Backbone as JSON Lines, residues from 0, in Angstrom:
{"i":0,"aa":"M","n":[-71.26,-96.17,-34.0],"ca":[-70.93,-94.84,-33.57],"c":[-69.44,-94.73,-33.29]}
{"i":1,"aa":"S","n":[-68.98,-93.57,-33.47],"ca":[-67.56,-93.3,-33.31],"c":[-67.25,-92.85,-31.89]}
{"i":2,"aa":"D","n":[-66.08,-93.23,-31.45],"ca":[-65.63,-92.79,-30.12],"c":[-65.29,-91.31,-30.12]}
{"i":3,"aa":"H","n":[-65.13,-90.75,-31.29],"ca":[-64.71,-89.35,-31.4],"c":[-65.91,-88.47,-31.71]}
{"i":4,"aa":"A","n":[-66.8,-88.4,-30.81],"ca":[-67.98,-87.56,-30.99],"c":[-67.56,-86.1,-30.94]}
{"i":5,"aa":"P","n":[-68.2,-85.26,-31.72],"ca":[-67.83,-83.84,-31.71],"c":[-68.05,-83.24,-30.32]}
{"i":6,"aa":"K","n":[-67.09,-82.45,-29.94],"ca":[-67.14,-81.8,-28.64],"c":[-68.04,-80.57,-28.74]}
{"i":7,"aa":"P","n":[-68.76,-80.28,-27.67],"ca":[-69.57,-79.07,-27.73],"c":[-68.68,-77.84,-27.83]}
{"i":8,"aa":"A","n":[-69.15,-76.82,-28.49],"ca":[-68.39,-75.58,-28.66],"c":[-68.15,-74.94,-27.31]}
{"i":9,"aa":"P","n":[-66.87,-74.61,-27.0],"ca":[-66.6,-73.97,-25.72],"c":[-67.14,-72.55,-25.73]}
{"i":10,"aa":"D","n":[-67.57,-72.11,-24.59],"ca":[-68.06,-70.74,-24.55],"c":[-66.87,-69.77,-24.48]}
{"i":11,"aa":"E","n":[-67.14,-68.51,-24.65],"ca":[-66.08,-67.5,-24.73],"c":[-65.25,-67.4,-23.46]}
{"i":12,"aa":"A","n":[-65.84,-67.69,-22.34],"ca":[-65.11,-67.58,-21.07],"c":[-63.93,-68.53,-21.04]}
{"i":13,"aa":"E","n":[-64.06,-69.7,-21.67],"ca":[-62.97,-70.66,-21.68],"c":[-61.82,-70.18,-22.56]}
{"i":14,"aa":"H","n":[-62.13,-69.39,-23.6],"ca":[-61.08,-68.91,-24.5],"c":[-60.43,-67.61,-24.06]}
{"i":15,"aa":"A","n":[-61.01,-66.95,-23.08],"ca":[-60.45,-65.68,-22.62],"c":[-59.11,-65.94,-21.95]}
{"i":16,"aa":"A","n":[-58.16,-65.08,-22.17],"ca":[-56.84,-65.22,-21.57],"c":[-56.93,-65.02,-20.07]}
{"i":17,"aa":"R","n":[-56.24,-65.87,-19.37],"ca":[-56.21,-65.7,-17.92],"c":[-55.16,-64.65,-17.58]}
{"i":18,"aa":"V","n":[-55.52,-63.75,-16.73],"ca":[-54.58,-62.72,-16.3],"c":[-54.12,-63.09,-14.9]}
{"i":19,"aa":"V","n":[-52.83,-63.3,-14.79],"ca":[-52.25,-63.64,-13.5],"c":[-51.42,-62.44,-13.05]}
{"i":20,"aa":"P","n":[-51.85,-61.75,-12.0],"ca":[-51.07,-60.59,-11.58],"c":[-49.7,-61.02,-11.06]}
{"i":21,"aa":"L","n":[-48.69,-60.3,-11.5],"ca":[-47.33,-60.59,-11.06],"c":[-47.02,-59.77,-9.82]}
{"i":22,"aa":"T","n":[-46.52,-60.42,-8.84],"ca":[-46.1,-59.71,-7.63],"c":[-44.59,-59.75,-7.58]}
{"i":23,"aa":"P","n":[-43.98,-58.65,-7.24],"ca":[-42.52,-58.65,-7.2],"c":[-42.02,-59.66,-6.17]}
{"i":24,"aa":"R","n":[-40.94,-60.32,-6.53],"ca":[-40.32,-61.27,-5.63],"c":[-39.63,-60.48,-4.51]}
{"i":25,"aa":"P","n":[-39.89,-60.85,-3.28],"ca":[-39.22,-60.11,-2.2],"c":[-37.72,-60.33,-2.27]}
{"i":26,"aa":"E","n":[-36.99,-59.24,-2.19],"ca":[-35.53,-59.33,-2.24],"c":[-34.99,-59.5,-0.85]}
{"i":27,"aa":"A","n":[-33.91,-60.24,-0.78],"ca":[-33.24,-60.4,0.5],"c":[-32.64,-59.05,0.88]}
{"i":28,"aa":"P","n":[-32.7,-58.69,2.14],"ca":[-32.14,-57.4,2.53],"c":[-30.64,-57.37,2.24]}
{"i":29,"aa":"R","n":[-30.22,-56.3,1.62],"ca":[-28.8,-56.13,1.29],"c":[-28.12,-55.3,2.35]}
{"i":30,"aa":"A","n":[-26.88,-55.63,2.6],"ca":[-26.1,-54.81,3.5],"c":[-25.8,-53.51,2.76]}
{"i":31,"aa":"K","n":[-25.95,-52.41,3.43],"ca":[-25.71,-51.12,2.8],"c":[-24.21,-50.97,2.55]}
{"i":32,"aa":"E","n":[-23.87,-50.66,1.32],"ca":[-22.46,-50.52,0.97],"c":[-21.96,-49.16,1.43]}
{"i":33,"aa":"P","n":[-20.75,-49.13,1.95],"ca":[-20.21,-47.85,2.41],"c":[-19.86,-46.95,1.24]}
{"i":34,"aa":"L","n":[-19.91,-45.67,1.48],"ca":[-19.5,-44.7,0.46],"c":[-17.97,-44.57,0.51]}
{"i":35,"aa":"W","n":[-17.39,-44.33,-0.65],"ca":[-15.93,-44.22,-0.75],"c":[-15.42,-43.09,0.14]}
{"i":36,"aa":"R","n":[-16.12,-41.97,0.18],"ca":[-15.65,-40.84,0.98],"c":[-15.63,-41.19,2.46]}
{"i":37,"aa":"H","n":[-16.53,-42.08,2.91],"ca":[-16.5,-42.51,4.32],"c":[-15.3,-43.39,4.59]}
{"i":38,"aa":"L","n":[-14.99,-44.28,3.66],"ca":[-13.82,-45.15,3.82],"c":[-12.54,-44.35,3.86]}
{"i":39,"aa":"V","n":[-12.41,-43.42,2.93],"ca":[-11.2,-42.58,2.89],"c":[-11.11,-41.72,4.15]}
{"i":40,"aa":"G","n":[-12.22,-41.15,4.56],"ca":[-12.23,-40.34,5.78],"c":[-11.83,-41.13,7.01]}
{"i":41,"aa":"D","n":[-12.31,-42.36,7.11],"ca":[-11.92,-43.23,8.23],"c":[-10.42,-43.47,8.25]}
{"i":42,"aa":"V","n":[-9.85,-43.71,7.08],"ca":[-8.4,-43.94,7.0],"c":[-7.64,-42.68,7.39]}
{"i":43,"aa":"L","n":[-8.07,-41.54,6.89],"ca":[-7.39,-40.28,7.23],"c":[-7.42,-40.04,8.75]}
{"i":44,"aa":"R","n":[-8.58,-40.17,9.33],"ca":[-8.71,-39.94,10.77],"c":[-7.9,-40.96,11.57]}
{"i":45,"aa":"H","n":[-7.98,-42.22,11.18],"ca":[-7.23,-43.26,11.89],"c":[-5.73,-42.98,11.84]}
{"i":46,"aa":"E","n":[-5.24,-42.65,10.66],"ca":[-3.8,-42.4,10.5],"c":[-3.37,-41.16,11.29]}
{"i":47,"aa":"R","n":[-4.17,-40.11,11.23],"ca":[-3.82,-38.89,11.98],"c":[-3.79,-39.16,13.48]}
{"i":48,"aa":"R","n":[-4.78,-39.88,13.98],"ca":[-4.82,-40.17,15.41],"c":[-3.71,-41.12,15.83]}
{"i":49,"aa":"T","n":[-3.39,-42.08,14.96],"ca":[-2.28,-43.0,15.25],"c":[-0.98,-42.24,15.4]}
{"i":50,"aa":"Q","n":[-0.81,-41.2,14.61],"ca":[0.4,-40.36,14.68],"c":[0.3,-39.3,15.78]}
{"i":51,"aa":"E","n":[-0.84,-39.28,16.47],"ca":[-1.09,-38.31,17.54],"c":[-0.88,-36.88,17.06]}
{"i":52,"aa":"R","n":[-1.47,-36.59,15.89],"ca":[-1.37,-35.25,15.31],"c":[-2.74,-34.59,15.36]}
{"i":53,"aa":"T","n":[-2.72,-33.27,15.37],"ca":[-3.96,-32.5,15.42],"c":[-4.47,-32.24,14.0]}
{"i":54,"aa":"L","n":[-5.75,-31.91,13.93],"ca":[-6.32,-31.5,12.65],"c":[-5.57,-30.31,12.09]}
{"i":55,"aa":"K","n":[-5.28,-29.35,12.95],"ca":[-4.58,-28.13,12.51],"c":[-3.22,-28.45,11.92]}
{"i":56,"aa":"D","n":[-2.46,-29.31,12.59],"ca":[-1.13,-29.67,12.13],"c":[-1.18,-30.29,10.72]}
{"i":57,"aa":"V","n":[-2.06,-31.27,10.53],"ca":[-2.14,-31.95,9.24],"c":[-2.72,-31.02,8.17]}
{"i":58,"aa":"A","n":[-3.73,-30.25,8.52],"ca":[-4.33,-29.32,7.56],"c":[-3.32,-28.28,7.1]}
{"i":59,"aa":"D","n":[-2.55,-27.75,8.04],"ca":[-1.52,-26.75,7.68],"c":[-0.49,-27.36,6.74]}
{"i":60,"aa":"E","n":[-0.05,-28.56,7.03],"ca":[0.96,-29.2,6.19],"c":[0.4,-29.53,4.81]}
{"i":61,"aa":"A","n":[-0.88,-29.89,4.74],"ca":[-1.51,-30.22,3.46],"c":[-1.98,-28.97,2.71]}
{"i":62,"aa":"R","n":[-1.9,-27.81,3.4],"ca":[-2.33,-26.53,2.84],"c":[-3.82,-26.5,2.5]}
{"i":63,"aa":"I","n":[-4.62,-27.05,3.44],"ca":[-6.07,-26.96,3.34],"c":[-6.57,-26.45,4.68]}
{"i":64,"aa":"S","n":[-7.82,-26.05,4.74],"ca":[-8.35,-25.53,6.0],"c":[-8.64,-26.67,6.97]}
{"i":65,"aa":"M","n":[-8.55,-26.35,8.24],"ca":[-8.83,-27.33,9.28],"c":[-10.29,-27.8,9.2]}
{"i":66,"aa":"P","n":[-11.29,-26.91,9.02],"ca":[-12.67,-27.4,8.89],"c":[-12.86,-28.33,7.69]}
{"i":67,"aa":"Y","n":[-12.15,-28.05,6.59],"ca":[-12.27,-28.9,5.41],"c":[-11.71,-30.29,5.69]}
{"i":68,"aa":"L","n":[-10.57,-30.37,6.36],"ca":[-10.0,-31.67,6.72],"c":[-10.95,-32.43,7.64]}
{"i":69,"aa":"S","n":[-11.56,-31.72,8.56],"ca":[-12.53,-32.36,9.45],"c":[-13.7,-32.94,8.66]}
{"i":70,"aa":"E","n":[-14.19,-32.18,7.67],"ca":[-15.28,-32.66,6.82],"c":[-14.85,-33.89,6.02]}
{"i":71,"aa":"L","n":[-13.61,-33.9,5.56],"ca":[-13.11,-35.06,4.82],"c":[-13.06,-36.28,5.74]}
{"i":72,"aa":"E","n":[-12.56,-36.11,6.93],"ca":[-12.45,-37.23,7.87],"c":[-13.82,-37.79,8.24]}
{"i":73,"aa":"R","n":[-14.82,-36.94,8.29],"ca":[-16.17,-37.39,8.64],"c":[-16.94,-37.91,7.43]}
{"i":74,"aa":"G","n":[-16.31,-37.88,6.25],"ca":[-16.95,-38.39,5.05],"c":[-18.04,-37.5,4.52]}
{"i":75,"aa":"R","n":[-18.0,-36.23,4.87],"ca":[-19.04,-35.3,4.42],"c":[-18.68,-34.58,3.13]}
{"i":76,"aa":"K","n":[-17.42,-34.62,2.75],"ca":[-16.97,-33.96,1.52],"c":[-16.23,-34.96,0.65]}
{"i":77,"aa":"E","n":[-16.39,-34.78,-0.65],"ca":[-15.63,-35.55,-1.64],"c":[-14.4,-34.72,-2.0]}
{"i":78,"aa":"A","n":[-13.24,-35.27,-1.79],"ca":[-12.01,-34.53,-2.08],"c":[-11.51,-34.85,-3.48]}
{"i":79,"aa":"S","n":[-10.87,-33.88,-4.1],"ca":[-10.22,-34.13,-5.39],"c":[-8.99,-35.0,-5.15]}
{"i":80,"aa":"S","n":[-8.48,-35.57,-6.21],"ca":[-7.27,-36.39,-6.07],"c":[-6.09,-35.55,-5.61]}
{"i":81,"aa":"E","n":[-6.06,-34.27,-5.99],"ca":[-4.97,-33.4,-5.56],"c":[-5.02,-33.17,-4.05]}
{"i":82,"aa":"V","n":[-6.22,-32.94,-3.53],"ca":[-6.36,-32.73,-2.08],"c":[-6.03,-34.01,-1.33]}
{"i":83,"aa":"L","n":[-6.54,-35.14,-1.81],"ca":[-6.23,-36.41,-1.15],"c":[-4.73,-36.68,-1.15]}
{"i":84,"aa":"A","n":[-4.08,-36.39,-2.26],"ca":[-2.63,-36.6,-2.34],"c":[-1.91,-35.7,-1.34]}
{"i":85,"aa":"A","n":[-2.36,-34.45,-1.2],"ca":[-1.73,-33.51,-0.26],"c":[-1.91,-33.97,1.18]}
{"i":86,"aa":"V","n":[-3.1,-34.42,1.53],"ca":[-3.34,-34.9,2.9],"c":[-2.56,-36.18,3.14]}
{"i":87,"aa":"A","n":[-2.54,-37.06,2.16],"ca":[-1.77,-38.3,2.31],"c":[-0.3,-37.99,2.56]}
{"i":88,"aa":"R","n":[0.26,-37.07,1.76],"ca":[1.68,-36.68,1.94],"c":[1.9,-36.09,3.32]}
{"i":89,"aa":"A","n":[0.97,-35.28,3.8],"ca":[1.09,-34.68,5.13],"c":[1.1,-35.76,6.21]}
{"i":90,"aa":"L","n":[0.48,-36.89,5.92],"ca":[0.46,-38.01,6.87],"c":[1.57,-39.03,6.61]}
{"i":91,"aa":"G","n":[2.43,-38.72,5.64],"ca":[3.55,-39.62,5.33],"c":[3.15,-40.81,4.48]}
{"i":92,"aa":"L","n":[2.04,-40.68,3.76],"ca":[1.57,-41.75,2.89],"c":[1.59,-41.29,1.44]}
{"i":93,"aa":"S","n":[1.64,-42.24,0.54],"ca":[1.42,-41.9,-0.87],"c":[-0.08,-41.98,-1.11]}
{"i":94,"aa":"L","n":[-0.51,-41.41,-2.2],"ca":[-1.93,-41.49,-2.56],"c":[-2.32,-42.96,-2.74]}
{"i":95,"aa":"A","n":[-1.44,-43.74,-3.36],"ca":[-1.72,-45.16,-3.57],"c":[-1.9,-45.89,-2.24]}
{"i":96,"aa":"E","n":[-1.06,-45.57,-1.24],"ca":[-1.2,-46.21,0.07],"c":[-2.53,-45.84,0.73]}
{"i":97,"aa":"L","n":[-2.89,-44.57,0.64],"ca":[-4.15,-44.11,1.22],"c":[-5.33,-44.86,0.58]}
{"i":98,"aa":"L","n":[-5.34,-44.95,-0.75],"ca":[-6.44,-45.6,-1.45],"c":[-6.45,-47.1,-1.2]}
{"i":99,"aa":"A","n":[-5.27,-47.71,-1.08],"ca":[-5.2,-49.15,-0.79],"c":[-5.77,-49.44,0.6]}
{"i":100,"aa":"R","n":[-5.48,-48.57,1.55],"ca":[-6.01,-48.76,2.9],"c":[-7.52,-48.59,2.92]}
{"i":101,"aa":"A","n":[-8.02,-47.62,2.16],"ca":[-9.47,-47.44,2.07],"c":[-10.11,-48.67,1.42]}
{"i":102,"aa":"H","n":[-9.48,-49.16,0.39],"ca":[-10.0,-50.35,-0.29],"c":[-10.01,-51.55,0.66]}
{"i":103,"aa":"G","n":[-9.01,-51.65,1.5],"ca":[-8.93,-52.76,2.46],"c":[-10.06,-52.75,3.48]}
{"i":104,"aa":"R","n":[-10.7,-51.61,3.66],"ca":[-11.82,-51.51,4.61],"c":[-13.14,-52.0,4.02]}
{"i":105,"aa":"L","n":[-13.15,-52.23,2.72],"ca":[-14.37,-52.74,2.08],"c":[-14.56,-54.19,2.48]}
{"i":106,"aa":"A","n":[-15.81,-54.58,2.66],"ca":[-16.12,-55.99,2.91],"c":[-15.84,-56.76,1.63]}
{"i":107,"aa":"P","n":[-15.49,-58.03,1.74],"ca":[-15.25,-58.8,0.51],"c":[-16.5,-58.81,-0.36]}
{"i":108,"aa":"A","n":[-16.3,-58.7,-1.65],"ca":[-17.42,-58.69,-2.59],"c":[-18.06,-60.07,-2.62]}
{"i":109,"aa":"P","n":[-19.39,-60.11,-2.72],"ca":[-20.06,-61.41,-2.79],"c":[-19.69,-62.14,-4.07]}
{"i":110,"aa":"R","n":[-19.65,-63.47,-4.01],"ca":[-19.34,-64.27,-5.19],"c":[-20.48,-64.12,-6.19]}
{"i":111,"aa":"T","n":[-20.14,-64.02,-7.45],"ca":[-21.17,-63.92,-8.47],"c":[-21.5,-65.31,-8.98]}
{"i":112,"aa":"T","n":[-22.71,-65.47,-9.45],"ca":[-23.1,-66.75,-10.03],"c":[-22.68,-66.78,-11.48]}
{"i":113,"aa":"T","n":[-22.57,-67.96,-12.02],"ca":[-22.14,-68.1,-13.41],"c":[-23.07,-67.37,-14.36]}
{"i":114,"aa":"S","n":[-24.37,-67.34,-14.03],"ca":[-25.32,-66.7,-14.95],"c":[-25.12,-65.2,-15.04]}
{"i":115,"aa":"S","n":[-24.53,-64.59,-14.03],"ca":[-24.33,-63.14,-14.08],"c":[-22.9,-62.77,-14.43]}
{"i":116,"aa":"V","n":[-22.15,-63.72,-14.99],"ca":[-20.75,-63.48,-15.31],"c":[-20.57,-63.56,-16.82]}
{"i":117,"aa":"T","n":[-19.83,-62.62,-17.35],"ca":[-19.5,-62.62,-18.77],"c":[-18.06,-63.06,-18.9]}
{"i":118,"aa":"R","n":[-17.83,-64.06,-19.7],"ca":[-16.45,-64.51,-19.92],"c":[-15.91,-63.82,-21.16]}
{"i":119,"aa":"L","n":[-14.71,-63.34,-21.05],"ca":[-14.08,-62.69,-22.19],"c":[-13.4,-63.73,-23.06]}
{"i":120,"aa":"A","n":[-13.37,-63.48,-24.34],"ca":[-12.7,-64.39,-25.25],"c":[-11.2,-64.37,-24.95]}
{"i":121,"aa":"P","n":[-10.56,-65.52,-25.02],"ca":[-9.13,-65.56,-24.75],"c":[-8.35,-64.81,-25.82]}
{"i":122,"aa":"R","n":[-7.2,-64.34,-25.46],"ca":[-6.35,-63.61,-26.4],"c":[-5.69,-64.6,-27.34]}
{"i":123,"aa":"H","n":[-5.37,-64.18,-28.51],"ca":[-4.65,-64.94,-29.53],"c":[-5.38,-66.21,-29.93]}
{"i":124,"aa":"G","n":[-6.71,-66.24,-29.81],"ca":[-7.48,-67.36,-30.29],"c":[-7.35,-68.63,-29.47]}
{"i":125,"aa":"R","n":[-6.68,-68.58,-28.32],"ca":[-6.54,-69.78,-27.51],"c":[-7.82,-70.04,-26.74]}
{"i":126,"aa":"T","n":[-8.12,-71.31,-26.57],"ca":[-9.26,-71.69,-25.76],"c":[-8.75,-71.91,-24.35]}
{"i":127,"aa":"P","n":[-9.39,-71.27,-23.36],"ca":[-8.88,-71.43,-22.01],"c":[-9.01,-72.88,-21.56]}
{"i":128,"aa":"G","n":[-7.94,-73.39,-20.96],"ca":[-7.95,-74.73,-20.41],"c":[-8.67,-74.75,-19.08]}
{"i":129,"aa":"R","n":[-8.79,-75.92,-18.54],"ca":[-9.52,-76.07,-17.29],"c":[-8.89,-75.27,-16.17]}
{"i":130,"aa":"H","n":[-7.58,-75.16,-16.15],"ca":[-6.89,-74.5,-15.04],"c":[-6.34,-73.13,-15.42]}
{"i":131,"aa":"S","n":[-6.72,-72.61,-16.57],"ca":[-6.21,-71.3,-16.95],"c":[-6.99,-70.23,-16.2]}
{"i":132,"aa":"S","n":[-6.36,-69.09,-16.06],"ca":[-7.06,-67.99,-15.39],"c":[-7.97,-67.3,-16.4]}
{"i":133,"aa":"E","n":[-9.14,-66.93,-15.95],"ca":[-10.1,-66.24,-16.8],"c":[-10.4,-64.9,-16.19]}
{"i":134,"aa":"L","n":[-10.69,-63.95,-17.01],"ca":[-11.14,-62.65,-16.54],"c":[-12.64,-62.66,-16.62]}
{"i":135,"aa":"R","n":[-13.31,-62.38,-15.5],"ca":[-14.77,-62.39,-15.48],"c":[-15.28,-61.01,-15.07]}
{"i":136,"aa":"L","n":[-16.27,-60.55,-15.77],"ca":[-16.88,-59.26,-15.47],"c":[-18.31,-59.5,-15.05]}
{"i":137,"aa":"A","n":[-18.72,-58.86,-13.98],"ca":[-20.11,-58.97,-13.56],"c":[-20.97,-58.13,-14.48]}
{"i":138,"aa":"A","n":[-22.11,-58.65,-14.84],"ca":[-23.0,-57.94,-15.76],"c":[-23.83,-56.93,-15.01]}
């Protein structure tokens, strides 16, 4: 007799595909990112108060209404670049300074993992060396 005896035919239940329900992986709670209008509004209010100026004074100089400036400072309105530039000038700032200060209020961005980073091809066909700077974009 052979050691390789025929195996009995499996019933249909053994051949049926197993269905494994997928449950979403719980995500770690994320810190809520601030809105740009809130950051800009905080900078406007901080700068105005540091200069000990009133809403009316700055609004008049920027040629906008006092209630509108108040809404901007509270982050309730999105201002156009022209309005932001006018308010910045009224506070003795350039638009670039205002935006840089707002950017400075952002928390540092979390480090990305290599798997979520796209490396750009080097210019002029050069292969980046170990110590060369690379431009990385998050996917």
